[in-house]
TORNU-188224 format. One line per 8 residues: number of its first residue (from 1); their letters; for each residue x, y, z of C-alpha. Coordinates in steps of 0.25 Angstrom, whole numbers, plus 2048, in hexadecimal, padded with zeros to 3 digits. Layout:
BEGIN
NUM = A = X:Y:Z; ... $
! end
This chain:
BEGIN
1 = XXXXXXXX = 3C8:4A3:9B8; 3C7:4A5:9A9; 3BA:4A5:9A0; 3BE:49B:996; 3B1:49E:98D; 3B7:4AA:987; 3C5:4A6:984; 3CF:4A1:97A $
9 = XXXXXXXX = 3DE:4A1:979; 3E5:4AE:975; 3F2:4B1:96E; 3FC:4BC:972; 3FB:4C3:965; 3ED:4C9:969; 3F5:4D3:972; 3FD:4DE:96D $
17 = XXXXXXXX = 40A:4E1:974; 405:4EE:97A; 3F7:4F2:980; 3F1:4FE:979; 3E5:502:981; 3E0:50D:977; 3E0:503:96B; 3D6:4F9:972 $
25 = XXXXXXXX = 3CE:4FF:97D; 3C3:506:975; 3C2:4F9:96C; 3C1:4F0:978; 3B6:4F9:97E; 3AD:4FA:972; 3AE:4EB:971; 3A9:4E9:97F $
33 = XXXXXXXX = 39D:4F2:97C; 39A:4EC:96F; 39A:4DE:975; 390:4E3:980; 399:4DF:98C; 394:4EB:994; 385:4EA:992; 37C:4E5:99D $
41 = XXXXXXXX = 371:4DB:99B; 365:4DD:9A4; 360:4CF:9A1; 36D:4C9:9A5; 36C:4BE:9B1; 37A:4C3:9B5; 37B:4CB:9C2; 37B:4DA:9BF $
49 = XXXXXXXX = 386:4E4:9C2; 382:4F2:9C0; 38A:4FF:9C1; 386:50D:9BB; 390:517:9B6; 390:524:9BE; 38A:52B:9B2; 394:535:9AD $
57 = XXXXXXXX = 38F:543:9A8; 38C:544:999; 395:550:999; 3A1:548:99E; 3AD:541:99A; 3B5:536:9A0; 3BE:53B:9AB; 3C7:532:9B5 $
65 = XXXXXXXX = 3BB:531:9BF; 3B2:52B:9B5; 3BE:522:9B0; 3C0:51E:9BE; 3B2:51B:9C2; 3AF:514:9B5; 3BB:50B:9B6; 3B6:506:9C4 $
73 = XXXXXXXX = 3A8:503:9BF; 3AD:4FC:9B2; 3B6:4F3:9BB; 3AA:4EF:9C3; 3A1:4EC:9B8; 3AB:4E5:9AF; 3AE:4DC:9BB; 3A0:4D9:9BE $
81 = XXXXXXXX = 39D:4D6:9AF; 3A8:4CC:9AF; 3A2:4C6:9BC; 396:4C3:9B4; 38C:4CF:9B8; 383:4D6:9AF; 38A:4E3:9B0; 385:4F0:9AD $
89 = XXXXXXXX = 38D:4FD:9AD; 383:507:9AA; 388:513:9A2; 382:521:9A0; 384:530:9A1; 37E:53B:9A9; 377:547:9A2; 37F:550:9AC $
97 = XXXXXXXX = 375:55B:9AC; 37D:568:9B1; 38A:563:9AA; 383:560:99D; 37B:56C:99C; 387:575:99F; 38F:56E:994; 384:570:98A $
105 = XXXXXXXX = 382:57F:98E; 391:581:98C; 390:57C:97E; 384:585:97C; 38C:591:981; 396:58F:976; 38B:591:96C; 387:59E:974 $
113 = XXXXXXXX = 37A:597:979; 374:593:986; 36A:588:989; 35F:592:98A; 361:595:97B; 35E:587:978; 352:585:983; 351:579:98C $
121 = XXXXXXXX = 34D:56F:981; 358:574:977; 362:574:982; 35F:565:987; 35F:561:978; 36D:567:977; 372:560:983; 36D:553:97E $
129 = XXXXXXXX = 374:556:971; 381:559:978; 380:54C:980; 37E:544:974; 38A:54A:96D; 394:54D:977; 390:547:984; 394:53A:989 $
137 = XXXXXXXX = 3A2:539:985; 3A5:532:991; 39E:525:98B; 3AA:524:981; 3B4:526:98D; 3AD:51B:995; 3B0:512:989; 3BE:516:989 $
145 = XXXXXXXX = 3BF:512:998; 3B9:504:996; 3AC:506:99D; 3A3:4FA:99C; 396:501:99C; 389:4FC:996; 389:506:98B; 37B:501:985 $
153 = XXXXXXXX = 375:506:992; 37B:514:993; 372:51E:999; 371:52D:99A; 36A:534:9A6; 362:53C:99C; 35E:531:993; 34F:52D:992 $
161 = XXXXXXXX = 34F:521:99C; 357:529:9A6; 34E:535:9A5; 342:52C:9A7; 349:527:9B4; 34C:535:9B9; 33D:53A:9B6; 338:52D:9BD $
169 = XXXXXXXX = 341:52F:9C9; 33D:53E:9CA; 32E:53B:9CA; 330:530:9D4; 337:539:9DE; 32E:544:9DC; 321:53B:9DF; 328:536:9EB $
177 = XXXXXXXX = 32A:544:9F0; 339:542:9EF; 33B:54E:9E5; 336:55B:9E7; 338:56A:9E3; 33C:575:9ED; 343:582:9EE; 350:580:9F5 $
185 = XXXXXXXX = 35F:584:9F4; 366:57D:9EA; 375:57E:9E4; 374:587:9D8; 37E:588:9CD; 37D:596:9C6; 386:590:9BB; 37E:583:9B8 $
193 = XXXXXXXX = 371:58A:9BC; 36C:57E:9C3; 36A:578:9D1; 375:56E:9D5; 374:564:9E0; 37D:564:9ED; 386:55A:9E8; 389:561:9DB $
201 = XXXXXXXX = 38F:56D:9E3; 39E:56D:9E4; 3A4:574:9F0; 3B1:57B:9F0; 3B8:586:9F8; 3B7:593:9F2; 3BC:5A1:9F6; 3B1:5AA:9FA $
209 = XXXXXXXX = 3AE:5B5:A04; 3A7:5B5:A11; 3A0:5C2:A14; 39A:5C5:A22; 38E:5CE:A20; 386:5D7:A2B; 377:5D6:A29; 36F:5E1:A31 $
217 = XXXXXXXX = 375:5EC:A3A; 37A:5ED:A48; 375:5E3:A53; 36B:5DF:A48; 376:5DA:A3F; 37C:5CC:A3C; 388:5C8:A34; 388:5BC:A2A $
225 = XXXXXXXX = 392:5B7:A21; 391:5B2:A13; 399:5AD:A07; 38E:5B1:9FE; 38B:5BF:A00; 382:5C0:9F4; 377:5B7:9FA; 375:5C1:A06 $
233 = XXXXXXXX = 36B:5C7:9FC; 362:5BB:9FE; 364:5BA:A0E; 356:5B9:A15; 35C:5B7:A23; 367:5B6:A2C; 368:5A9:A35; 36F:5A7:A42 $
241 = XXXXXXXX = 36F:59B:A4C; 363:59B:A56; 36D:59A:A62; 376:5A5:A5D; 374:5B0:A68; 37C:5BA:A5F; 370:5BB:A56; 365:5B8:A5F $
249 = XXXXXXXX = 360:5C6:A5F; 35F:5C6:A50; 357:5BA:A4D; 349:5BD:A48; 34E:5CB:A44; 353:5D0:A37; 360:5D6:A31; 361:5DF:A25 $
257 = XXXXXXXX = 367:5D8:A19; 372:5E1:A13; 371:5E6:A04; 362:5E3:A05; 355:5E9:A0A; 352:5DC:A12; 352:5D8:A20; 354:5C9:A23 $
265 = XXXXXXXX = 351:5C2:A30; 35B:5BB:A3A; 357:5AD:A3C; 35B:5A2:A46; 35F:595:A3F; 367:589:A45; 36E:587:A38; 377:593:A3B $
273 = XXXXXXXX = 384:590:A41; 387:59A:A4C; 396:597:A4C; 398:59A:A3D; 39B:5A8:A39; 392:5B2:A40; 388:5A8:A43; 37E:5AF:A3A $
281 = XXXXXXXX = 37B:5AB:A2B; 374:5B2:A20; 368:5AA:A1A; 366:5A9:A0B; 35B:59E:A09; 35C:59F:9FA; 36B:59D:9F8; 370:594:A03 $
289 = XXXXXXXX = 36A:586:A07; 36C:588:A16; 366:596:A15; 35A:590:A0E; 358:586:A19; 359:591:A23; 34F:599:A1B; 345:58E:A1A $
297 = XXXXXXXX = 345:58C:A29; 343:59B:A2C; 33A:59E:A20; 344:5A8:A19; 342:5AC:A0B; 34C:5A7:A01; 351:5B3:9F8; 358:5AE:9EB $
305 = XXXXXXXX = 362:5B9:9E7; 369:5B2:9DB; 364:5AD:9CE; 368:59F:9C8; 375:5A6:9C3; 379:5AA:9D1; 376:5B9:9CD; 370:5C2:9D8 $
313 = XXXXXXXX = 361:5C5:9D5; 35E:5CE:9E1; 35A:5DC:9DC; 365:5E6:9E0; 374:5E9:9DD; 378:5DB:9DD; 36D:5D6:9D3; 373:5CF:9C7 $
321 = XXXXXXXX = 381:5CC:9CD; 387:5BE:9CD; 387:5B8:9DB; 396:5BA:9DD; 395:5C9:9D7; 38A:5CB:9E1; 392:5C6:9ED; 39D:5D0:9EB $
329 = XXXXXXXX = 393:5DB:9E8; 38B:5D8:9F5; 397:5D7:9FE; 39C:5E4:9F9; 38E:5EA:9FB; 38E:5E4:A09; 39C:5EA:A0C; 397:5F8:A08 $
337 = XXXXXXXX = 38B:5F7:A12; 395:5F2:A1D; 38F:5E5:A1E; 39B:5DC:A1C; 3A1:5D8:A2A; 3AC:5CF:A25; 3B1:5C9:A18; 3B9:5BC:A16 $
345 = XXXXXXXX = 3C0:5BB:A08; 3C3:5B1:A03; 3BA:5A8:A0A; 3BC:599:A06; 3AF:591:A07; 3A8:585:A00; 3A0:589:9F4; 397:580:9EC $
353 = XXXXXXXX = 399:57F:9DD; 392:578:9D2; 399:56B:9CF; 397:56D:9C0; 39A:57C:9BD; 3A1:57F:9CA; 399:58C:9CC; 396:590:9DA $
361 = XXXXXXXX = 389:58A:9DF; 37E:594:9E3; 374:58F:9EE; 366:593:9E8; 358:591:9EC; 351:58A:9E1; 345:582:9DE; 34A:574:9DB $
369 = XXXXXXXX = 346:565:9DB; 34B:55C:9E6; 34C:54E:9EA; 349:54B:9F8; 355:542:9FB; 352:53E:A09; 34B:530:A07; 354:52D:9FB $
377 = XXXXXXXX = 361:530:A02; 35D:528:A0E; 35A:51C:A05; 368:51E:9FE; 36E:51E:A0C; 367:512:A11; 36B:50A:A04; 379:50B:A08 $
385 = XXXXXXXX = 377:50A:A17; 36F:4FD:A16; 37A:4F7:A0C; 372:4F7:9FF; 37C:500:9F9; 38B:4FF:9FD; 394:50B:9FC; 3A3:508:9F8 $
393 = XXXXXXXX = 3AC:50B:9FF; 3A4:50B:A0B; 3AA:517:A12; 3A2:51F:A07; 395:51C:A0D; 397:527:A17; 397:531:A0C; 38B:52B:A06 $
401 = XXXXXXXX = 383:52C:A13; 388:53A:A16; 382:53E:A08; 375:536:A07; 371:538:A16; 372:548:A14; 36D:54A:A07; 365:557:A04 $
409 = XXXXXXXX = 359:557:9FA; 35F:556:9EC; 35C:561:9E2; 35A:55A:9D5; 355:566:9CC; 35F:56D:9C3; 35D:579:9BA; 362:573:9AE $
417 = XXXXXXXX = 35C:56F:9A0; 365:562:99E; 360:557:9A7; 353:550:9AB; 349:55A:9AC; 340:55A:9B9; 333:553:9B5; 32A:55D:9BC $
425 = XXXXXXXX = 320:566:9B6; 31A:572:9BC; 30B:576:9B9; 305:584:9B8; 2FE:583:9C5; 30A:57E:9CD; 309:56F:9C9; 315:566:9CA $
433 = XXXXXXXX = 315:559:9C2; 321:54F:9C2; 321:547:9B5; 326:539:9B4; 32B:531:9A8; 320:52F:99E; 317:539:9A4; 311:545:99D $
441 = XXXXXXXX = 315:552:9A3; 30A:55C:9A5; 307:565:99A; 300:572:998; 302:581:99A; 30B:584:9A6; 311:576:9A8; 320:577:9A8 $
449 = XXXXXXXX = 32B:56C:9AB; 336:56F:9B6; 342:575:9AF; 34C:56F:9B8; 354:561:9B5; 358:557:9BF; 366:556:9C6; 36E:54D:9BE $
457 = XXXXXXXX = 370:544:9CA; 362:541:9CA; 363:539:9BE; 370:533:9C1; 36A:52F:9CE; 361:525:9C6; 36D:51F:9BE; 36E:511:9C4 $
465 = XXXXXXXX = 35F:50E:9C0; 35B:518:9B6; 366:512:9AD; 35F:505:9AE; 351:50A:9A9; 34B:50E:9B6; 33F:512:9B8; 33C:506:9B0 $
473 = XXXXXXXX = 33F:4F9:9B6; 348:4F4:9AB; 350:4E7:9AA; 35C:4EF:9AC; 358:4F5:9B9; 354:4E8:9BE; 361:4E2:9BA; 36B:4ED:9BD $
481 = XXXXXXXX = 365:4F5:9C9; 36B:4F7:9D3; 379:4FA:9CE; 384:4F1:9D4; 38D:4FD:9D8; 38F:50C:9D6; 39D:510:9D3; 39F:51F:9D5 $
489 = XXXXXXXX = 3A7:52A:9DB; 3A5:52E:9EA; 3A3:53C:9E5; 396:539:9DF; 391:531:9EA; 387:53C:9ED; 384:542:9DF; 380:535:9D9 $
497 = XXXXXXXX = 381:528:9E2; 377:52E:9ED; 36D:532:9E2; 36E:524:9DB; 36C:51E:9E9; 360:527:9EC; 359:525:9DE; 35C:516:9DD $
505 = XXXXXXXX = 357:512:9EA; 34A:51B:9E8; 347:516:9D9; 34B:508:9DB; 343:504:9E7; 34E:505:9F1; 359:4FE:9E9; 366:506:9E9 $
513 = XXXXXXXX = 36C:509:9DB; 379:501:9DE; 37E:4F7:9E8; 38C:4FE:9EA; 391:50C:9E9; 3A0:50B:9E6; 3A6:519:9E8; 3B4:51C:9E2 $
521 = XXXXXXXX = 3BC:529:9E3; 3C0:534:9D9; 3CC:533:9CF; 3D7:53D:9D3; 3E5:540:9CD; 3F1:539:9D2; 3F3:543:9DD; 3E5:541:9E2 $
529 = XXXXXXXX = 3E0:54E:9DD; 3D2:54F:9D7; 3D3:54F:9C7; 3CE:55C:9C1; 3D0:564:9B4; 3D3:570:9BD; 3DE:569:9C4; 3E4:564:9B7 $
537 = XXXXXXXX = 3E4:556:9BC; 3D8:550:9B4; 3DA:544:9AC; 3D2:540:99F; 3D1:531:9A1; 3D1:52F:992; 3DF:534:991; 3E4:529:99A $
545 = XXXXXXXX = 3DC:51F:993; 3E2:524:986; 3F0:523:98C; 3F0:516:994; 3E3:50F:991; 3D5:50E:998; 3DA:502:9A0; 3E5:50A:9A6 $
553 = XXXXXXXX = 3DC:515:9AB; 3D2:50B:9B0; 3DC:503:9B8; 3E2:510:9BE; 3D4:515:9C2; 3D0:507:9C8; 3DD:506:9D0; 3DB:513:9D7 $
561 = XXXXXXXX = 3CC:510:9DA; 3CB:50E:9E9; 3BD:50F:9EE; 3B9:51D:9F2; 3C7:522:9F0; 3CC:52D:9E6; 3D5:528:9DB; 3E2:52F:9D7 $
569 = XXXXXXXX = 3E6:52C:9C9; 3F2:530:9C1; 3F7:52D:9B2; 403:525:9B7; 3F9:51B:9BE; 3F2:51A:9B0; 3FF:517:9AA; 402:50C:9B4 $
577 = XXXXXXXX = 3F4:506:9B1; 3F8:506:9A2; 404:4FE:9A6; 3FC:4F4:9AD; 3F3:4F2:9A1; 400:4F0:999; 405:4E6:9A3; 3F8:4DE:9A2 $
585 = XXXXXXXX = 3FA:4DF:993; 408:4DA:992; 406:4CF:99C; 3FA:4C9:995; 402:4CA:988; 40D:4C3:98E; 404:4B8:993; 3FD:4B6:986 $
593 = XXXXXXXX = 40B:4B5:97F; 40F:4AA:988; 403:4A2:987; 3FA:4A6:993; 3EC:4A0:991; 3DF:49F:997; 3DB:492:990; 3D7:486:998 $
601 = XXXXXXXX = 3D6:485:9A7; 3E1:489:9B1; 3EB:47E:9B4; 3E9:477:9C1; 3F1:47C:9CD; 3FB:470:9CD; 3FF:475:9BF; 401:484:9C4 $
609 = XXXXXXXX = 40E:489:9C8; 40F:491:9D5; 410:49E:9CC; 403:49A:9C5; 3FC:497:9D2; 400:4A4:9D8; 3FB:4AC:9CD; 3EE:4A5:9CD $
617 = XXXXXXXX = 3EC:4A6:9DC; 3EF:4B5:9DB; 3E6:4B6:9CF; 3DA:4B1:9D7; 3DE:4BA:9E3; 3DE:4C6:9DA; 3D0:4C2:9D4; 3CB:4C2:9E3 $
625 = XXXXXXXX = 3D1:4CF:9E6; 3CC:4D6:9DA; 3BE:4D1:9DC; 3BE:4D5:9EB; 3C3:4E3:9E7; 3B9:4E5:9DC; 3AE:4E1:9E6; 3B3:4EC:9EF $
633 = XXXXXXXX = 3B4:4F6:9E4; 3C3:4F7:9E7; 3C8:4FA:9D8; 3D6:4FF:9DC; 3D8:4F1:9E3; 3D3:4EA:9D8; 3DC:4F1:9CE; 3E8:4F0:9D8 $
641 = XXXXXXXX = 3E6:4E1:9DA; 3E5:4DE:9CB; 3F1:4E7:9C8; 3FA:4E0:9D2; 3F5:4D2:9CE; 3F7:4D4:9BF; 404:4DC:9BF; 40B:4D7:9CB $
649 = XXXXXXXX = 407:4C9:9CC; 402:4C5:9BE; 40B:4CD:9B5; 418:4CF:9BE; 418:4C1:9C4; 410:4B7:9BE; 413:4BA:9AF; 422:4BC:9B3 $
657 = XXXXXXXX = 422:4AF:9BA; 41B:4A8:9AF; 425:4AC:9A4; 42F:4A1:9A9; 424:497:9A9; 420:49B:99B; 42E:49A:996; 430:48C:99C $
665 = XXXXXXXX = 423:487:995; 41D:47A:999; 410:477:9A1; 414:482:9AB; 414:48C:9A0; 406:487:99B; 400:488:9A9; 406:496:9AB $
673 = XXXXXXXX = 400:49B:99D; 3F2:497:9A2; 3F4:49D:9B0; 3F9:4AA:9AA; 3ED:4AA:9A0; 3E4:4A8:9AC; 3EA:4B3:9B4; 3EA:4BD:9A9 $
681 = XXXXXXXX = 3DB:4B9:9A5; 3D6:4BC:9B3; 3DF:4C8:9B6; 3DA:4CF:9A9; 3CC:4CC:9AD; 3CE:4D2:9BB; 3D5:4DE:9B4; 3CA:4E0:9AA $
689 = XXXXXXXX = 3C0:4E8:9B1; 3CA:4F3:9B4; 3D3:4F2:9A7; 3C9:4ED:99D; 3D0:4F0:990; 3DE:4E9:991; 3D8:4DD:999; 3CE:4DB:98D $
697 = XXXXXXXX = 3D9:4DA:983; 3E2:4D1:98C; 3D7:4C8:991; 3D1:4C5:983; 3DF:4C3:97E; 3E2:4B9:989; 3D5:4B2:98A; 3CE:4B4:97C $
705 = XXXXXXXX = 3C2:4B7:984; 3B7:4C1:97E; 3BA:4CC:988; 3BE:4CE:996; 3B2:4D7:998; 3A9:4CB:999; 3B3:4C1:99E; 3B1:4BA:9AC $
713 = XXXXXXXX = 3B6:4C2:9B8; 3C1:4B9:9BF; 3BD:4B1:9CB; 3C6:4AD:9D6; 3C8:49E:9D5; 3CD:49D:9E3; 3DB:498:9DF; 3E6:49C:9E9 $
721 = XXXXXXXX = 3F4:496:9EB; 3FB:49C:9F7; 407:493:9F5; 409:498:9E7; 407:4A6:9EB; 412:4A5:9F6; 41C:49E:9EC; 41A:4AA:9E2 $
729 = XXXXXXXX = 41B:4B4:9ED; 429:4AE:9F1; 42D:4AE:9E2; 429:4BD:9E1; 431:4C0:9ED; 43D:4BA:9E8; 43C:4C1:9DA; 438:4CE:9E1 $
737 = XXXXXXXX = 444:4CE:9EA; 44E:4CA:9DF; 449:4D5:9D6; 44A:4DF:9E2; 459:4DB:9E4; 45C:4DC:9D5; 456:4EA:9D5; 45E:4EE:9E1 $
745 = XXXXXXXX = 46A:4E9:9DA; 467:4F1:9CE; 465:4E6:9C5; 45D:4E8:9B8; 44F:4E0:9B8; 454:4D8:9AC; 462:4D6:9B0; 465:4C7:9B2 $
753 = XXXXXXXX = 46D:4C3:9BE; 473:4B5:9C1; 46C:4AE:9CD; 46B:4A2:9D5; 45D:49E:9DB; 45C:495:9E7; 44D:491:9E7; 44D:483:9EB $
761 = XXXXXXXX = 444:480:9F6; 43B:48C:9F4; 42E:48E:9EC; 436:496:9E2; 43E:48B:9DB; 433:489:9D0; 434:498:9CD; 443:499:9CA $
769 = XXXXXXXX = 442:49B:9BB; 438:4A7:9BE; 441:4AD:9C9; 44D:4AD:9BF; 445:4B3:9B4; 43E:4BE:9BC; 44A:4C2:9C3; 454:4C1:9B7 $
777 = XXXXXXXX = 45D:4B7:9BE; 466:4AE:9B6; 46B:4A1:9BA; 477:4A2:9C3; 482:49C:9BA; 490:497:9BD; 496:4A4:9C1; 48A:4A8:9CA $
785 = XXXXXXXX = 48F:4B0:9D6; 484:4B3:9E1; 485:4C2:9E4; 478:4C4:9EB; 46F:4BA:9F1; 460:4BC:9F4; 459:4B3:9FD; 44A:4B5:9FB $
793 = XXXXXXXX = 43E:4AC:A00; 446:4A0:A02; 44D:4A1:9F5; 45B:4A6:9F1; 45E:4AF:9E5; 46D:4B1:9E3; 472:4BB:9D8; 47F:4BD:9D1 $
801 = XXXXXXXX = 480:4CC:9CF; 48F:4CC:9CC; 491:4D5:9C0; 483:4DB:9C1; 485:4E4:9CD; 491:4ED:9D2; 48F:4E8:9E0; 498:4F3:9E6 $
809 = XXXXXXXX = 491:4FE:9DF; 484:4F9:9E3; 488:4F8:9F1; 48C:506:9F1; 47F:50B:9EB; 477:503:9F5; 480:508:A01; 47D:517:9FC $
817 = XXXXXXXX = 46E:514:9FC; 46F:50E:A09; 476:51A:A0F; 46B:523:A09; 460:51A:A0F; 467:51A:A1D; 468:529:A1D; 459:52B:A19 $
825 = XXXXXXXX = 456:521:A25; 45E:529:A2F; 458:536:A2B; 44A:531:A2C; 44C:52B:A39; 452:538:A3F; 446:53F:A3B; 43C:535:A40 $
833 = XXXXXXXX = 444:535:A4D; 443:544:A4F; 437:546:A58; 437:555:A55; 436:553:A46; 42B:548:A48; 423:552:A51; 423:55D:A46 $
841 = XXXXXXXX = 423:556:A39; 416:553:A31; 412:545:A31; 414:543:A22; 422:548:A23; 425:53E:A2E; 41E:533:A26; 427:536:A1A $
849 = XXXXXXXX = 434:534:A23; 42F:527:A29; 42D:523:A1A; 43B:527:A17; 440:51F:A23; 439:513:A1F; 43E:514:A11; 44C:516:A15 $
857 = XXXXXXXX = 44C:50A:A1E; 446:501:A13; 451:506:A09; 45C:503:A13; 457:4F5:A15; 456:4F3:A06; 464:4F9:A03; 46B:4F1:A0E $
865 = XXXXXXXX = 464:4E4:A08; 469:4E8:9FA; 478:4EA:9FF; 477:4DD:A07; 474:4D5:9FB; 480:4DB:9F3; 48C:4D1:9F3; 497:4D4:9FC $
873 = X = 4A3:4DC:9F6 $
! end
């Protein structure tokens, strides 16, 4: 299993007594980068393996979610590199239009300036300056984590090449009539002063008020309810259901709109739910998406009553008021007119907020640019349905289809200065010209470019192919497109994944951007609660890496990564992973000090002991398990399989069993040294993708190889030995049972006890020395008196505990414990036998009592066994 071309013998002096991650991780990473291990060659004949990094915002820093996702991607790409693929993990960052503009505007605010003081060109220049000086700190943090990305290919969504791709895509969609400009209701943020897409709106339950208003008078009146009284100034109709007989006499007539000099029509529209509220709704086409659709159907005017800051613009007493101020003032005015029929306060309802600044969204009629997503979304759905793209776990497919099958046209224009400016020019006589890369824009008097920029998700939707040089047909594009897998959180399945699918299929002649979409969950605290600064439970991953090492954080994250499921994490789990790294270190150091080697071929099976054959069999089984779990994106199962194999079987059993062999010397010891070297070599290579730093040091010390980064991934040789597995399982049973007995009798782990072993006729006879050493059993001696006999697995272990244990005191202690367990059993049985109690008690309470009963029964059986094994008085 070992690559002999990269090895020489190593000496134990190469390893310090303790592993100090902080002293070695940074140096190791820079060495990997300098040697070009992570670079990808487009001219290579190797099979490609491509993954793009979900581009973090240039304003961001590494949080646990990043660390989690990056750990998974790095594990996949490191394994594929070791398997001989030409591996590209494509790095880069997103320009993050709104977020970045907000950051720089805040910096200007500290100087007492606004972007308008600098002008558009000056402001954009200032953003670039900020990006070059302060942005992108996440790159350094990625190095801390060990991300094996191709830094020589790093991209930025606003760099020259990607800007060309954006402009090309816009013009292609425009010419294919898949981009258009229209006036529609959009989500408007009065703080960021831009439109935002539906998926950038966060909904939360807010306390508001529900006010019922009477429009008109007497029999000609109708009552409507609203949570946004300020919008009534822009009402242009009242709508009722066509079949609602209560209002049939009003349809086609008008009612007076309070606080105004206007009368508005009553229209019949099937959109209205006659069962909700009064069955009549106010219609404000300029400030509500549903009302806009009603207005379109009935030819109603759309009256905007607020400006971009959500300030009332309607002439009169409310002009100049903020929307919330106007709401209170208008309700007061209506109350004074006797128009308030009912008020409900507080009224909890779902309200949309800007995902970036948390300001309440204002639906607003606005002229914007849109992508006609119908044909694009259909193609994205078909690619999954026909099997060209697999979603993992498969149960996430429904969420994907629910989204792409019901997509509305996508508003792509943003009223910002930072971003890809829309490449459209308007002429003095109404001309509209879309300009592609390399084309000269129209010039002359009256020609102006559109002032808006594109939604950030437009450029990041091109990421899988724009980073490879598209629209040019580059060698990188030919080699590395499509991506092998996209690893990302289920929370951006709609934001990012669907857009990449639509654009990739459209731009790349029907070839999807990736073969597999592997979705993971969100990182949460140890109690399953969302991490947030406001909750006080947010964690800076750098703090944990500083304390415990990057490997410890990575292993903890990978061990919690079940597909599509949220990941709880607590500091004590990272401590446990640090202990695992230390265990690997100490075991390898012990092996080197005792002559473990990878030199030469493995001895033939006839020279191997049962212990050697067992561990090599388990090693191959573990290789096969790990491969199967990786191929199914089961990172938690990969980690668990490696943890239990390494700690439980290699370190706690094989290494311990081998100590007596090493002490005895001879051919068996030489064989065991070679087997231990093989097992550690393969185990370290299996562990490397998840814990790269500690395995690099240990593997190179053990094998003398250049780097485990470029070592061969282990292969399952097919060797299995069920007979040896059965023999060692019996040995483990004996040792475990005697250890349990010793613990039950209160013996210290290192306390030596005289013992007689009867192993003749059992497979355990060759293991007597190991059994005695692991169980701290002395030879029986002349004065041996058997005070306890343990028959286990056909063998017999007799112990002399005279002078070691006060049997009478031990019997009294156990009898007291037995009485308490029997009392617990009786109480639990009484409750579970009470029908009245069972009928009333909650199910979780009943389950707890059943658990108490089961534990009591088990305790009674255990204690009775302990008493039975004590010698008679």
